[in-house]
N, C-alpha and C positions, 0 to 999 in steps of 0.2 A: 283448581276447583277447591271448594270448602272441604277441609279434611274430615269434617263430620259425615261426609257422604261416603267415606271409604268403608268397605265391608269390614265387619267385626268378626273376630275369631269366635269359634264356638267351643268353649272349654267343656270337657267331659264332666258330667255330673252323675252321681250314682242314682239308682232307682230309689225314690223316697219310700218310706214305710207307708203302708195303707192306713187310712184314717180309721179311727175306732168305729166299729160297727160295720165296716165295709165287708161285702160278701166276697167270699173266695171266688176268683174268676180265672183260675189258672195262673201260670207263671207270668209275672209282670215283665214287660220288655222295655219299660221306660216310663217317665212321667205321663200322666193322663191329663190332657188339656181339653176343657169344654169351651167352645165358642157359642155364643147366643146371639141371635138376630131374629127379626120378625118373620121372615120367610126366605125361601131359596128360589125366588124367581130370578130373571136375568137382571144383572146390574153390577156395578163396580164393587159394592160392598159384598155382594154374594160371591163374585168371582174371587175377591181377596180372601174370603173365608175358605173357599175350596182350595185355593193355592196354599194357604197356610196349613190346612189339614193334610194336604199331600206332602208338604215338606216335613211335617211332624212324623208321619208314618214312614217316610223314606229314611229319616234319621233314627228310626227305631223307637220313637215315642208312640203314644197312643192318642188318637184324635177322636173327639166326639163333638157333634154339632146339634144344638137344640133350636128348633124353629117350628113354624106351622106347616112347613113343607113347601113344595113347589117344583118347578120344572127341573131344577138342578139337583134335586135330592139323590137321583140315581148316580150322580158323579161321586158321591161320598162312598158308596158301596164299591165302585170301581177302584178307588184308591186305598181301600182298606180302612176307612173311617166309619163311624156309626152315627146314624141320625136318630134323634129322639123327638118325637112329635109332641109339641106343646103349643098352646095358643098364644105365642109370644108377641103376635102382632096386636093383641088387644091393648087398649089404652084405658079401659075402665079401671078405677082404683081397686075395686074388689077383685077383679080378674087378675090384676097385677100382683095383689097379695097372695092369691092362690098360686100363681106361677112361682112366687118366691118360695112358698112351701114345697112345691114340686121340685124346684131346683135344689133346695136344701136336702130333700130326700134323695135326689139323684146323686148329689155329692157324697153323701154318707154311704149310699148303697154301692156305688162303683169305686169309691176311693179316688175321686177326682182331686187332682193336685193344684189346679189353677183354673180360674174361670175368666174368660175374655168377652166383654160385652161390646158389640159393634153398633148398637142403636139404642135410642133413649128409653123407649118403653121396656124392652127386655132388660136394660141396664138397671132399672129400679128393682126389678125382681131379682136380678143377679146380685146386686149390692146387698139386699136383705139376706139372701142365701149365703153369700160370702162371709158376712159379719157373723152370722149364727154358727158357721162351721169353721171359722178362722182360716178361710181359704184365700190365698193371694188373688187379688182382683185387678184386672187390666181393662182399660177402656180405650176406644179409638174415637177421636174427634175427626169427623169426616168433612166438616165445613164450618164456616163462621156462622153459627146459629143466630137467629134473631133473638133479641133480648129485652122485650117489654117485661114488666114485672112478673106476670104469670109464666111466660115462656122462660124467663131467666131461671126460675125455680125448677121448672121441668127439665131444662137443658143441663142444669148444674150437676146432675148425676154423672155426666161424662167427665166431670172434673174430679170425681171422687175415687178414681182408681189409685191403687198403690203405685202403679205406673200409668201415665196417660200418654198414648201415642197420638201424635198429630200427623196428618198425611202431607203436610207441607209446612215450611217456616211461617207462611202466611197464617195458616190455621193455628200453629203453635203460639204466635203472637196474640191472636184473638183469645185463645184459652188462657194465656198468661194475664192479659190486660183486663178482660171482661169477667173471667171466672176465677181469677186468682190462683191458677195452678202454679206452684213454685217450680223453679228450674230443676230441682233434684228429683221431681216426679215426672217431668215432662221430657219427651224425646220426639224428634221429628223422624219419621220413617216414610219416605215417599212411596207412593204406589209403584208397582212394577208391571211390566208387560213381558210376554213371552217372546224373546228375540228370535226364536226358531219359527214361531208362527208368523211374526211380522218381520219377514226376511225377504227382500225382493228377489234374491237368488233362488228361493224355493217356491216361487209362485209360477205355475206353468202358464203357457199361452192359452191353454184350454180354459183355465180358471178365469183368466182375464176376459176372454171372449164371452164366457157365460155371464160374468158380471155386467159386461157392456151391453149385451143383447137387449134386455128390457128397457135400457135407457136411450137406445137409438142414437148413439154418439157418432158424429162424423170424424173420420180419421184425421182430417186436416185442421180441426178446430181445437185450440188450446182449451183445457178443461180446468175450471175453478170448482173446488168441491168444499161444501160445508156439511160435515156429518154432525148429526145431533137430532134428538127428538124435536118434533115441531111444537115448541113452546116459546113464547115471546122473548124470554130473557136470553135465549140462545143466539139472538141477533140476526136472524135471517132477513128481517126487514132492513136492517142497517146495511147488509151486504147488497140487497137489491138497490138501495139508494146509491151505494158506491158504484155499482155497475152502470147506473144511469149517468153518473158524473163521468165515469171512464168513457162512456159513449161508444164502445166498440161492439159491433154486431158479428164479428168474426170469431167469437168465443162461445163457450157453453158453460153455464153455471148449473151445477147439480146440487140440490139441497136434499141430502140423504137422511131420511128419518121418518118413521111412522108417525101418524097424527094422534095415535092412541085415543081416538074418538074426538079429537079437537078439529073437527071438519071445518068449523067456522074460521079458525086461524089459517088453515090451509087455503081456504077460499080467499081469505083476505090477502095472503101472499100472492096468489095467482092474479088477483085483481090489481094489486100494487104493481106487479110486473107488467101487466097490460097497460096500466095508466102511465108508466114510465117508458113505454115503448120497448120493454125488455122481454116481452112474452115469447119471442123466438130465441131468446138467450137462456132464460131461466127454466129449469125443469125441477119439479117437486116429485121425488120418487120415494117409495117405501123403504123401510129398513132393509139393509143388505146383510145377509148372513155370512158373507165372506168379505170382510172389510179389507183384509190384506190384498186381495185381488182388486177391490174397488180403488184403493189408494194408488195402485199402479196406473190407473186411468187418469189420474190427476196431474196437472202441471203445477198446481199450487193448492195447498189445503188451508182453509180459513177456519179459525175459531173466533167468532165475533161476539162472545157472551157480553151482555150489557151489565151483568153483576158478576163480582169475582167468583171464580170457581175454586173450590178447595184444592184441587189438583189440576184437572184438565187432561184427561186421557188422550183426547184426539191429537193434541199437539205432539205427544210422545209417540203415539203409534205412527203418525205421518213421518216424523223424523227417522224412526226405525226403518221405514220404507224408503228413505232417501228422498222425501218430498219436502220442498221448501214450505215453511209454515208462516202464516200471518196470524197472530193472536193479539188479543186485547191486553193492554199493559196494566194488569192488575191481577190479584190473586195468585194462584199457583203457576200461571204462565210465566211470571217473572223468574221462576226457578227452573223451568223446564226448557225454555227457548234461549239459545245463544244469539242475542241480537246481532244482526248483520253477518252472522256466521252460519247459523242453521235456519234462520228466518228473521222475521221482523215483529216488533211490538208496536201497536198503535193505540192511541187513546180510545177508551170505550165510547160507544155512541157517536163516533166521529166518522161519518161517511166520507168526508173529503180526505182525511188521512188514510183511510182504508183504500180509497181509489188510487192514491199515490203509491201505496205499497203494492197494490195489484199490478200497476203499470211496471214497477220495478221487477216484480217476480216474473212477469210475462216476457220481459226483455232480457232475461239472463242469457248469457252466451252458454254454449255447451260446456266449456271449461268451468265457468262460474257455477253452473248447475251441478256438475260433478263434484266440485269442491264443497258446495253446500250440502250435497247428499252425504258425502263422507263425514263432514262435521256433525250432521244430525245423527248419523248412525253411531259415531264415536260417543256423542253425548249420552245416548240411550244406553249403550253398552257399559259405560262407566258409572252410570248413576241410577238407571230406572228399569232394571231387570227384575223379574220375579224372584230369582235366586238371591239377589241382594236384599230385596224386601223381606223375604222369609228368613234369611240369615239374621237380619237386624231384629225382627220380631222374636225369633227364638233366643237371641241374646237378652232381650227384655225378660222373657220367661225365665231364663237361667239366672238372671240377676235376683229374681225373687225366690227361686227354688234352691239355689246353690248354698 
């Protein structure tokens, strides 16, 4: 594997002196890092923010997060981090300027040592505050952003970090080629998952039964699973076409994901399944709160995104759970799936190729399935854990503070 994926050591650094004008707040226990993002609702960006804050506090640093709040705010209190409520989801220029003032005041008042922006609108405010206070500034590129002229200017703030983190080599290439980020400021840090949470050995039979009950699965039918919110680019329609080509009625396909109000698309998928004669095969179900248990129900997990994903968490979670994966051959999936070892990569928007891969996955022998499961788990443990992600993020912080 690429040596750049190996974990970096964390050299010890002394507590930095407080900034001029910082209020006395008791004895310092380590550098204070402020992460900024629009809100703390459910999502990969939000989860990564919480995980980083937890790693900071566990290492004796101090962690602060500024956002407009949300469902995950309480998790910061639980891990010993602080939340600052600011309307950072706002995209109006005047409000963004005001947010910049608020962040600058926050930096000086608390003696913040580094600010890390994880989304574009807050990044503009954070950049202004960082420059005014001479505070190191880190950004994270989460995807290959669209780049018409106006969007290019708006997105370019993510290229202005003293260090720019890309969540995959695919995103790093985009940041380099489209936004001109030089190599000395650019680093790839893949997202990570919790291997204790996504561990087949730790999922009880009761949890599996509870996950299966609302889906009414038959014990003797192989299960194909596509997790992901119901939006067209996630490729649910491509999978239904592939199932029709496969032509098997002795299987069950579960599309797991809430429609988030997109009832028209859900209806369209159900109508497509009926039209293709797959209505007894395909089931569209709501978001599952225990995906580790849900993966245990699957014989194969599919990620059929029609547009490149910056990372693609589903493929990694499924491999951690020992499930063979079929993903589209673009974006982050090229870095997270070992072709023919932990899964398969197929061309995007190609139902015929997807049908061939499904047939191969469903015909695996027990030995082949066990080998592929071990390969997938090894891949995740070597490259895509939360601890590795946080080690690498903290190494970036240390490179700017040391």
